[in-house]
Backbone bond lengths (Angstrom), bond angles and torsions (degrees), N, CA, C in turn:
res aa  C-N    CA-C-N  psi(-1)  N-CA   C-N-CA  omega(-1)  CA-C   N-CA-C  phi
1 K - - - 1.538 - - 1.497 115.14 -
2 R 1.407 109.41 -38.50 1.490 115.78 179.17 1.494 112.29 -57.10
3 A 1.505 115.42 -44.58 1.371 119.59 177.76 1.473 114.63 -60.93
4 A 1.272 114.64 -45.38 1.413 124.06 179.14 1.398 112.75 -55.83
5 M 1.395 115.94 -46.74 1.445 122.88 -176.30 1.598 106.85 -65.14
6 Q 1.307 117.56 -46.16 1.501 119.01 -179.71 1.483 111.30 -60.26
7 Q 1.320 117.85 -38.85 1.520 121.71 -173.85 1.629 107.65 -76.33
8 L 1.388 116.82 -42.76 1.452 116.54 -179.65 1.424 118.02 -80.75
9 L 1.377 115.82 -23.06 1.487 117.20 -174.81 1.615 105.37 -91.46
10 T 1.231 122.65 -2.72 1.416 126.96 -178.31 1.633 111.36 -117.57
11 G 1.362 115.08 -8.38 1.301 122.22 -178.24 1.578 119.93 75.74
12 Q 1.390 111.80 11.15 1.454 119.34 176.35 1.567 108.46 -60.28
13 I 1.285 115.03 -43.73 1.506 116.91 170.08 1.483 111.54 -121.20
14 R 1.239 112.43 136.53 1.542 118.34 -174.32 1.548 110.16 -107.32
15 L 1.290 113.34 140.01 1.576 111.63 173.68 1.505 113.29 -70.11
16 P 1.222 115.72 157.87 1.476 118.37 -176.99 1.621 115.79 -55.62
17 G 1.292 119.29 137.48 1.500 120.21 178.99 1.537 111.78 92.28
18 F 1.352 124.72 -0.99 1.435 121.98 -177.02 1.438 106.00 -119.56
19 R 1.344 112.81 131.41 1.510 120.42 179.01 1.499 107.46 -139.07
20 E 1.277 123.22 -6.50 1.429 123.12 -169.44 1.455 108.72 -70.68
21 K 1.355 118.99 137.88 1.500 118.78 -176.76 1.548 112.96 -65.92
22 W 1.296 118.57 137.58 1.410 120.21 169.75 1.507 121.95 -72.24
23 R 1.319 116.75 154.56 1.440 118.05 -178.43 1.614 106.60 -107.92
24 F 1.248 111.10 155.34 1.484 116.25 174.98 1.511 105.37 -103.65
25 V 1.280 122.63 120.64 1.527 123.68 -176.44 1.498 105.60 -132.15
26 T 1.451 114.06 166.87 1.378 118.15 174.26 1.385 105.02 -88.24
27 L 1.414 116.32 153.28 1.454 120.73 175.85 1.593 115.91 -60.61
28 G 1.360 111.75 -36.19 1.333 121.03 -178.34 1.646 114.17 -63.75
29 S 1.361 113.31 -29.88 1.450 118.76 177.13 1.655 110.44 -77.86
30 Q 1.194 115.60 -11.81 1.551 122.33 -177.21 1.593 107.10 -99.80
31 L 1.280 118.07 0.26 1.555 117.40 -173.56 1.605 113.97 -115.09
32 E 1.155 113.53 127.87 1.477 118.23 168.79 1.469 114.19 -69.27
33 R 1.342 112.14 -31.91 1.443 119.07 -177.17 1.478 114.69 -146.26
34 L 1.330 122.04 138.46 1.427 123.23 173.54 1.471 102.28 -146.26
35 A 1.351 114.20 107.45 1.514 116.89 -169.61 1.595 113.22 -145.14
36 N 1.231 115.27 146.92 1.423 121.97 170.18 1.588 107.71 -69.27
37 G 1.392 110.80 161.36 1.442 113.65 179.70 1.461 117.37 -89.45
38 A 1.253 120.39 -171.82 1.527 130.50 -171.39 1.475 107.22 -78.36
39 V 1.254 117.64 140.86 1.511 121.16 157.82 1.392 102.22 -88.47
40 Y 1.319 117.69 129.23 1.366 128.79 -176.38 1.563 119.32 -135.21
41 R 1.344 114.47 159.52 1.520 113.69 179.45 1.565 103.90 -97.26
42 P 1.381 113.11 122.57 1.558 117.42 -175.45 1.483 106.01 -70.22
43 A 1.386 111.69 152.39 1.426 125.70 -177.97 1.575 100.34 -121.26
44 S 1.338 114.43 147.64 1.443 125.56 -172.27 1.465 107.28 -92.88
45 R 1.346 117.96 -41.53 1.464 121.08 -179.15 1.381 119.88 -128.94
46 E 1.265 122.73 -45.65 1.443 129.59 -179.33 1.587 108.63 -112.71
47 G 1.190 111.70 125.47 1.533 118.08 175.82 1.592 108.58 175.16
48 V 1.400 114.29 -171.94 1.362 123.81 -178.82 1.603 107.19 -96.11
49 P 1.390 113.69 153.57 1.554 113.83 -175.27 1.556 103.74 -87.00
50 V 1.305 109.60 136.05 1.465 120.34 174.99 1.540 109.63 -124.64
51 T 1.352 113.59 152.50 1.468 122.76 -173.78 1.581 104.40 -79.98
52 R 1.251 113.38 143.33 1.429 127.29 168.39 1.584 112.76 -133.78
53 I 1.278 115.07 164.14 1.468 120.11 -179.54 1.494 109.66 -42.47
54 E 1.412 109.02 -45.42 1.520 113.15 -173.89 1.547 113.27 -67.99
55 T 1.328 119.04 -14.69 1.313 121.33 -177.02 1.568 112.96 -68.59
56 I 1.440 116.46 -28.32 1.373 117.22 178.22 1.555 113.54 -114.09
57 A 1.400 112.21 28.39 1.466 111.59 -171.28 1.588 111.98 -73.04
58 T 1.342 114.27 -14.74 1.551 113.92 174.36 1.517 118.38 -103.35
59 G 1.473 112.99 6.73 1.434 116.33 175.22 1.590 107.52 95.31
60 V 1.233 117.93 -12.64 1.525 122.43 167.50 1.416 108.69 -120.21
61 V 1.326 112.30 164.24 1.471 117.98 176.27 1.452 110.06 -80.04
62 D 1.401 118.00 117.31 1.392 128.90 -178.99 1.546 112.97 -96.81
63 H 1.333 120.08 93.74 1.396 120.61 -172.84 1.485 113.01 -68.41
64 A 1.307 119.10 -12.53 1.396 122.40 171.90 1.594 115.05 -72.06
65 R 1.350 110.23 -20.67 1.441 112.26 -178.43 1.535 114.35 -116.55
66 T 1.318 111.90 45.66 1.574 123.09 176.58 1.493 104.28 -95.84
67 G 1.285 110.47 157.73 1.577 118.11 167.58 1.434 109.94 -95.08
68 L 1.312 113.66 173.26 1.512 122.57 179.78 1.484 107.45 -115.99
69 A 1.292 118.36 139.56 1.439 128.04 179.35 1.577 104.66 -125.67
70 K 1.395 110.00 145.62 1.429 118.45 169.90 1.559 105.58 -68.24
71 W 1.398 120.86 132.58 1.308 126.47 177.38 1.492 112.32 -64.72
72 E 1.437 116.75 121.58 1.384 121.88 167.99 1.625 106.92 -130.46
73 P 1.286 118.86 146.59 1.505 121.85 176.96 1.396 114.14 -50.13
74 T 1.429 125.29 -30.21 1.436 125.12 -179.24 1.326 113.56 -67.56
75 L 1.381 121.05 -18.03 1.413 131.11 177.42 1.550 114.52 -59.02
76 E 1.361 107.62 -32.13 1.533 113.73 -174.30 1.441 115.34 -56.62
77 Q 1.413 115.11 -34.06 1.513 119.86 -178.26 1.521 107.54 -71.49
78 Y 1.304 121.69 -10.71 1.530 119.60 174.32 1.472 118.16 -110.28
79 A 1.396 115.36 26.41 1.452 126.54 175.97 1.487 102.68 -65.18
80 V 1.392 116.95 135.76 1.326 126.66 -178.95 1.591 110.85 -91.28
81 R 1.350 120.76 141.08 1.412 122.27 -178.53 1.431 116.40 -111.41
82 K 1.281 125.32 149.07 1.412 122.19 176.96 1.582 104.74 -60.03
83 G 1.263 120.97 138.98 1.433 128.13 -173.97 1.409 116.65 96.02
84 D 1.423 117.58 -13.61 1.488 120.04 -179.75 1.494 106.92 -69.03
85 I 1.299 115.98 152.70 1.594 124.53 170.00 1.418 108.36 -113.55
86 L 1.357 115.91 126.10 1.388 125.65 173.51 1.571 110.51 -93.31
87 F 1.243 119.32 128.74 1.477 124.68 -165.57 1.660 106.43 -124.61
88 S 1.245 117.42 127.94 1.382 124.15 177.74 1.615 110.25 -87.52
89 H 1.301 113.98 103.72 1.484 119.51 -179.40 1.358 119.53 -109.10
90 I 1.461 116.46 -2.69 1.476 126.15 175.89 1.595 103.53 -133.64
91 N 1.280 114.42 115.04 1.483 113.55 -176.71 1.561 102.84 179.08
92 S 1.388 112.69 -179.57 1.497 114.79 170.17 1.471 106.69 -65.60
93 I 1.286 113.08 160.17 1.535 123.42 -175.11 1.564 105.87 -59.58
94 D 1.288 120.66 -34.49 1.492 120.09 -174.92 1.595 110.24 -73.00
95 H 1.382 113.54 -20.10 1.511 117.63 -179.90 1.417 113.27 -103.39
96 I 1.415 122.86 -6.74 1.371 120.76 175.31 1.390 115.42 -58.90
97 G 1.357 124.63 133.68 1.413 125.84 177.82 1.456 116.80 90.99
98 K 1.393 114.89 -5.88 1.438 120.55 172.70 1.559 108.32 -58.42
99 V 1.352 110.29 139.99 1.429 117.55 179.59 1.517 112.73 -130.78
100 A 1.393 111.88 161.26 1.502 114.72 169.98 1.548 107.31 -145.76
101 L 1.281 118.20 146.59 1.474 116.41 178.18 1.460 106.38 -103.53
102 V 1.359 114.05 137.32 1.436 119.61 174.89 1.652 107.46 -72.85
103 A 1.328 116.36 114.61 1.471 113.08 -169.24 1.550 109.37 -110.35
104 D 1.373 121.57 4.33 1.333 122.76 173.82 1.546 113.25 -141.86
105 S 1.348 116.30 -177.09 1.453 119.62 -171.85 1.490 110.22 -109.54
106 R 1.192 123.08 25.30 1.528 129.99 177.75 1.517 101.35 -60.05
107 P 1.362 116.22 154.28 1.387 119.89 172.96 1.586 109.75 -69.38
108 L 1.250 114.93 133.43 1.489 117.45 177.91 1.603 103.84 -160.20
109 Y 1.214 118.37 146.38 1.433 126.39 179.11 1.483 106.31 -124.41
110 H 1.395 116.66 144.62 1.449 129.65 -176.68 1.492 109.84 -81.16
111 G 1.241 112.16 104.91 1.571 117.74 171.61 1.448 124.68 -86.26
112 M 1.267 117.10 174.98 1.583 114.37 -174.61 1.608 106.12 -68.75
113 N 1.342 109.93 171.07 1.509 126.83 176.25 1.470 114.84 76.42
114 L 1.422 117.98 -1.77 1.494 118.77 175.06 1.619 105.63 -130.51
115 L 1.197 115.20 152.80 1.554 121.92 174.58 1.406 110.11 -96.15
116 L 1.404 113.75 144.75 1.554 110.16 175.51 1.652 103.71 -108.90
117 L 1.246 115.03 134.60 1.407 119.57 178.05 1.567 108.88 -119.37
118 R 1.283 115.75 121.47 1.487 121.40 -176.59 1.578 107.71 -119.86
119 A 1.308 115.26 110.57 1.453 122.69 177.38 1.498 115.43 -53.80
120 V 1.270 117.38 148.62 1.498 118.08 167.99 1.563 108.59 -73.92
121 A 1.428 109.48 164.96 1.465 111.35 -165.49 1.527 114.11 -67.64
122 D 1.328 116.09 -22.51 1.551 119.98 172.14 1.429 115.99 -68.02
123 N 1.295 123.86 -7.04 1.428 122.66 -173.30 1.483 109.34 -114.58
124 N 1.367 117.16 149.59 1.450 121.50 175.60 1.635 104.32 -90.60
125 P 1.378 114.66 113.77 1.426 116.87 178.00 1.507 115.72 -53.31
126 T 1.394 115.11 -40.49 1.471 120.11 175.98 1.548 114.03 -56.47
127 Y 1.327 116.56 -36.80 1.347 118.52 176.39 1.607 111.13 -66.95
128 L 1.275 118.80 -47.40 1.372 122.73 174.44 1.609 114.51 -59.38
129 F 1.353 115.48 -34.28 1.430 120.87 178.15 1.532 107.48 -65.10
130 H 1.413 117.92 -46.61 1.414 117.91 178.71 1.367 116.63 -64.57
131 W 1.408 120.24 -36.67 1.421 123.99 177.56 1.468 108.33 -64.42
132 M 1.334 119.37 -41.53 1.425 121.85 -170.92 1.635 107.22 -72.70
133 S 1.296 114.32 -32.71 1.462 118.11 177.02 1.534 120.82 -88.15
134 S 1.364 111.40 9.50 1.358 121.91 177.01 1.537 107.62 -75.07
135 E 1.241 118.77 151.67 1.556 124.74 -178.35 1.566 109.48 -63.73
136 P 1.321 116.81 -40.85 1.619 114.87 177.88 1.524 112.18 -67.16
137 A 1.318 117.02 -34.97 1.527 119.69 176.10 1.532 112.95 -68.76
138 R 1.280 116.53 -40.07 1.516 126.83 -179.20 1.462 106.34 -64.50
139 R 1.374 118.01 -46.04 1.446 123.11 -176.44 1.521 106.92 -64.46
140 H 1.333 118.89 -47.73 1.421 123.13 176.89 1.597 115.33 -55.20
141 M 1.369 112.99 -43.51 1.450 118.31 177.64 1.579 106.31 -62.11
142 R 1.265 119.83 -44.36 1.535 118.63 179.23 1.581 109.84 -58.33
143 T 1.201 117.04 -33.84 1.515 117.60 179.68 1.492 113.89 -72.24
144 L 1.312 114.06 -20.94 1.520 118.55 179.02 1.542 109.84 -83.61
145 A 1.357 111.35 -28.83 1.553 111.40 -177.27 1.495 116.72 -61.84
146 K 1.331 110.73 141.72 1.441 121.39 171.00 1.462 108.95 -90.28
147 Q 1.304 118.40 128.54 1.499 119.70 -175.30 1.421 106.74 -98.58
148 A 1.365 114.39 143.26 1.440 127.23 165.78 1.430 111.54 -113.50
149 V 1.354 119.09 -166.40 1.377 120.05 176.23 1.495 116.66 -54.14
150 S 1.405 122.74 -64.87 1.317 123.53 -177.64 1.557 119.11 -107.12
151 Q 1.350 112.48 -1.72 1.382 116.52 -178.72 1.599 113.77 -150.29
152 A 1.257 118.89 164.84 1.456 123.21 175.47 1.630 109.58 -122.88
153 S 1.295 112.69 167.00 1.428 118.87 -178.50 1.480 116.82 -151.82
154 I 1.268 120.05 146.99 1.462 123.57 179.04 1.474 104.07 -117.84
155 N 1.436 117.88 131.23 1.447 118.26 174.65 1.446 113.89 -91.50
156 T 1.354 116.59 152.79 1.454 124.45 -171.30 1.514 110.24 -55.99
157 S 1.301 122.30 -38.40 1.476 119.56 177.16 1.559 116.44 -59.46
158 E 1.282 112.06 -38.34 1.497 119.13 177.09 1.522 111.00 -67.60
159 L 1.325 116.10 -36.67 1.553 121.18 -176.24 1.447 103.53 -76.87
160 R 1.232 124.84 -42.82 1.540 122.89 174.78 1.453 112.94 -55.42
161 A 1.268 119.53 -35.92 1.542 123.03 -177.88 1.536 112.80 -79.98
162 V 1.364 121.87 -8.17 1.395 121.71 176.91 1.479 111.77 -56.93
163 V 1.331 120.92 132.50 1.505 123.06 -177.79 1.484 104.43 -101.39
164 L 1.377 113.31 134.83 1.474 121.28 174.78 1.474 109.34 -134.25
165 P 1.535 111.61 152.15 1.446 112.80 175.44 1.445 112.62 -80.58
166 L 1.341 118.24 144.50 1.444 121.53 -170.64 1.474 110.06 -139.41
167 P 1.389 113.50 114.31 1.441 117.74 174.63 1.483 111.44 -83.62
168 C 1.417 121.44 172.06 1.370 123.42 170.08 1.589 119.14 -55.26
169 R 1.288 114.76 161.14 1.527 110.38 -170.45 1.587 113.39 -67.51
170 D 1.339 118.29 -26.06 1.362 115.99 175.67 1.514 112.75 -66.85
171 E 1.313 120.33 -35.29 1.421 127.13 -178.70 1.517 105.78 -76.54
172 Q 1.344 120.99 -40.54 1.515 118.92 170.50 1.352 114.03 -49.45
173 D 1.387 116.40 -46.62 1.530 125.84 -177.96 1.395 111.92 -58.29
174 S 1.431 116.06 -48.64 1.506 123.04 -179.14 1.603 108.03 -63.90
175 I 1.373 116.11 -51.31 1.536 110.89 178.09 1.379 114.63 -63.47
176 A 1.407 124.83 -37.92 1.481 122.81 170.34 1.400 118.67 -53.32
177 S 1.319 113.73 -41.46 1.413 121.00 -176.84 1.558 110.04 -70.11
178 A 1.364 122.69 -47.36 1.355 128.99 173.18 1.466 115.98 -52.84
179 L 1.401 117.47 -47.55 1.397 123.69 -177.58 1.610 110.96 -76.46
180 S 1.237 115.63 -27.30 1.544 121.73 176.41 1.614 105.71 -72.04
181 D 1.326 114.42 -43.73 1.531 120.38 177.51 1.509 108.10 -60.77
182 M 1.318 122.13 -41.70 1.386 123.44 -178.70 1.590 112.07 -69.07
183 T 1.410 113.56 -34.21 1.374 114.17 -179.21 1.650 107.81 -74.80
184 A 1.276 118.99 -37.24 1.521 123.56 176.97 1.572 107.82 -62.70
185 E 1.304 115.75 -43.43 1.555 114.06 175.54 1.529 112.68 -64.58
186 L 1.300 122.35 -41.79 1.471 122.91 -179.44 1.607 103.48 -62.78
């Protein structure tokens, strides 16, 4: 799968029927939203589910590892949507750049210590997720991170400036489908 990801996400190998030249674009130009999460009041028993770093530890959104926040109307602006990408930008260097794709529409709110990335309508969020979870992209994210004593961080300006190869939407859809099928099979 890693080899297929590297080859498909860089255009080294093309899927049948695609010949259009890829563009190199900044990540920020392909996002409708790139934002920090809500600062919230934790709830011990009843509340709404909010993301935490642990929520994306395995590369998928783990609803069993969310936190709880006391409901406040200001949280509504932090509602997570299907297709959003959660990005670990403050963590140990080994976990910097870890991502998870929101694959369903269960209620979830974007908490602090993760960034939310929402693709523009012209892009397939699953393609962006696969690109961001590829080893070359993760390695690049680690080079951008500023290290402190026990953790590292990437600021949003640096993340927006990351350059990625981008095929046309139809090819993004085909690549995303092929890689998602591989993941499901594994």
